[in-house]
C-alpha positions in Angstrom: 64.1 -69.4 89.1 63.0 -72.2 87.4 60.0 -72.5 89.7 59.4 -69.2 89.0 59.3 -69.3 85.6 56.9 -72.4 85.8 54.4 -70.5 87.8 54.7 -67.9 85.4 54.3 -70.1 82.2 51.2 -71.7 84.5 49.5 -68.4 85.0 50.0 -67.5 81.5 48.3 -70.6 80.5 45.8 -70.5 82.7 45.2 -66.6 81.5 45.1 -68.2 77.7 42.7 -70.8 78.7 40.1 -67.9 80.6 40.2 -66.0 77.5 39.3 -68.8 75.3 36.5 -69.5 77.8 35.6 -66.1 78.0 35.7 -66.1 74.1 33.6 -69.5 73.7 31.4 -68.0 76.5 30.8 -63.9 75.2 32.7 -63.6 72.1 30.3 -64.9 69.5 27.1 -63.0 71.0 29.3 -59.6 71.1 30.5 -60.7 67.6 26.7 -61.6 66.5 25.7 -58.3 68.5 28.3 -56.3 66.7 27.3 -57.8 63.5 23.7 -57.1 63.7 24.6 -53.2 64.6 26.3 -53.2 61.9 23.7 -54.5 59.8 20.8 -51.9 61.5 23.0 -49.1 60.7 23.2 -50.0 57.0 19.9 -50.4 56.8 18.6 -47.7 58.2 20.4 -45.9 55.7 19.5 -47.5 53.0 16.0 -46.9 54.3 16.8 -42.9 54.4 18.0 -42.7 51.4 15.5 -44.9 49.7 13.1 -42.7 51.5 14.7 -39.4 50.3 14.7 -41.4 46.7 11.2 -41.8 46.6 10.3 -38.3 47.7 12.3 -37.3 44.8 10.5 -39.3 42.1 7.1 -38.1 44.0 8.1 -34.7 43.8 9.0 -35.0 39.8 5.9 -36.7 39.1 4.2 -34.1 41.1 5.9 -31.3 39.1 5.3 -33.1 35.9 1.3 -32.9 36.7 1.2 -28.9 38.1 3.2 -28.0 34.7 0.6 -30.2 32.4 -2.6 -29.1 34.0 -1.2 -25.0 34.2 -2.6 -24.3 30.9 -5.4 -22.5 30.1 -7.6 -25.0 29.4 -6.5 -29.0 28.6 -7.9 -30.9 25.4 -8.7 -34.7 25.8 -4.8 -35.7 25.1 -3.9 -33.2 28.4 -6.5 -34.5 29.8 -5.7 -38.2 29.8 -1.7 -37.7 30.4 -2.7 -35.8 33.5 -5.2 -38.7 35.1 -2.5 -41.2 34.8 0.1 -39.1 36.2 -2.4 -38.7 38.9 -3.0 -42.2 39.2 0.9 -43.2 39.6 1.0 -41.3 42.3 -2.0 -42.4 44.0 -0.9 -45.9 43.5 2.9 -45.1 44.3 3.1 -43.0 47.2 -0.2 -43.5 48.9 -0.1 -41.8 51.7 2.2 -38.8 50.7 1.2 -35.3 50.2 2.0 -35.6 46.5 -0.4 -38.4 46.7 -3.2 -36.5 47.8 -2.7 -33.4 46.2 -2.9 -35.2 43.0 -6.3 -36.5 44.0 -7.4 -32.9 44.3 -6.1 -31.9 40.8 -7.6 -34.9 39.8 -11.2 -33.9 40.7 -10.5 -31.1 38.9 -9.3 -32.4 35.5 -12.4 -34.9 35.9 -14.7 -31.6 36.3 -13.5 -30.1 33.3 -13.9 -32.9 30.8 -17.6 -32.9 32.7 -17.0 -36.1 34.3 -19.0 -35.0 37.2 -20.0 -38.7 38.7 -16.0 -39.5 38.3 -15.0 -36.3 39.8 -17.7 -36.8 43.1 -15.9 -40.1 43.5 -12.1 -39.3 43.7 -13.0 -36.8 46.1 -14.4 -39.4 47.9 -12.0 -41.6 48.0 -9.8 -38.9 48.6 -11.4 -37.8 51.6 -11.7 -41.7 52.8 -7.9 -42.2 52.5 -6.2 -39.4 53.6 -5.3 -38.3 57.2 -4.5 -34.4 56.4 -7.1 -32.1 57.9 -6.5 -29.4 55.2 -6.7 -31.7 52.3 -9.7 -33.3 54.2 -11.4 -29.4 53.8 -10.4 -28.6 50.1 -12.1 -32.1 49.0 -15.0 -31.6 51.0 -15.6 -27.9 49.3 -14.8 -29.3 45.8 -17.5 -32.1 46.6 -19.7 -29.5 47.3 -19.2 -27.1 44.2 -19.8 -30.9 42.5 -22.9 -31.1 44.3 -24.1 -27.9 43.5 -23.6 -28.0 39.8 -25.2 -31.2 39.6 -28.5 -29.6 40.8 -28.1 -31.1 44.7 -27.9 -28.4 47.0 -29.6 -29.7 49.8 -26.9 -32.8 49.4 -24.3 -30.0 49.0 -25.0 -28.3 51.9 -25.0 -31.7 54.4 -21.5 -32.4 52.9 -20.5 -28.7 54.2 -22.3 -29.0 57.7 -20.7 -32.4 58.1 -16.9 -30.6 58.5 -15.6 -28.0 60.5 -14.2 -25.3 58.1 -12.6 -22.8 60.8 -9.2 -21.0 60.0 -7.9 -20.4 56.5 -10.8 -22.3 54.5 -13.2 -20.2 56.4 -14.2 -17.5 54.0 -14.3 -20.0 50.8 -17.1 -22.2 52.8 -19.0 -19.5 53.4 -19.0 -18.2 50.3 -19.8 -22.0 49.0 -22.4 -21.8 51.7 -24.0 -19.0 50.4 -23.8 -20.3 46.7 -26.0 -23.1 48.1 -28.4 -21.4 49.7 -29.1 -18.8 46.9 -29.9 -21.7 45.2 -32.3 -23.4 47.5 -34.3 -20.0 47.3 -33.1 -19.3 51.1 -31.6 -15.2 49.8 -31.6 -13.6 53.1 -29.9 -16.9 54.7 -27.3 -16.7 51.5 -26.7 -12.7 52.5 -26.2 -13.4 55.8 -23.1 -16.5 54.5 -21.7 -13.9 52.0 -21.3 -11.3 54.5 -19.4 -13.3 56.9 -17.2 -14.7 54.3 -16.3 -11.2 53.4 -15.9 -10.6 57.6 -13.8 -13.4 57.8 -11.8 -12.9 54.6 -11.0 -9.3 56.2 -10.1 -10.7 59.3 -7.5 -13.0 58.0 -6.1 -10.8 55.2 -7.5 -13.0 52.5 -8.8 -12.1 48.6 -12.4 -12.4 48.7 -12.8 -12.6 44.8 -16.5 -12.1 43.3 -18.5 -12.1 46.8 -19.3 -8.3 46.9 -20.7 -8.9 43.2 -22.8 -12.1 45.1 -24.0 -9.4 47.1 -24.6 -6.7 44.9 -26.4 -9.0 42.8 -28.4 -10.2 45.5 -31.7 -7.8 45.0 -33.0 -6.1 48.2 -36.2 -8.2 48.0 -34.8 -11.5 47.8 -33.0 -10.5 50.9 -35.3 -9.8 53.1 
């Protein structure tokens, strides 16, 4: 019995020694891996919470901007506040949709304040940084309108020609094209563009405010 007990004790000692050796060989790396995994999970949760907080902050700031510019007209103080909010959105939340939309609002506020050069620059900056095709299209349309307002219809037409406006903005782009062509003293081409704008709007079940009036105001002699 003593021999058996001694043998069992020897086996237990050997098992214990093997366990210790395994811990020395694998325990610390395993523990390190567990710690790294826990840190990774906590880091991912922090990142998600951080992103959610940023999204909420951007949404709140953008809502403030929209509320501010929703009035009939802006006085100088309101325009200044709107431009400050837009600038904050663009600098603090760059790359977000809120920042892109703030860039569009910034340009329109500048237009209302008769700062056409600054508005054009704001739109060019937006087109350079955004990767959203729809925002690109909106910015380019607004830029073409500004160029037309600055009595530069050739540049406005080139701005439109550099972009494909098929889809939701097709009718609006054709409408602006008609305005530009009329300014270029090309009434027949203007009529064609406005007619296409009406047709495109009808096909896409979109409103076509003012386009028929432009066609009606275009004298038959001009359109020939």
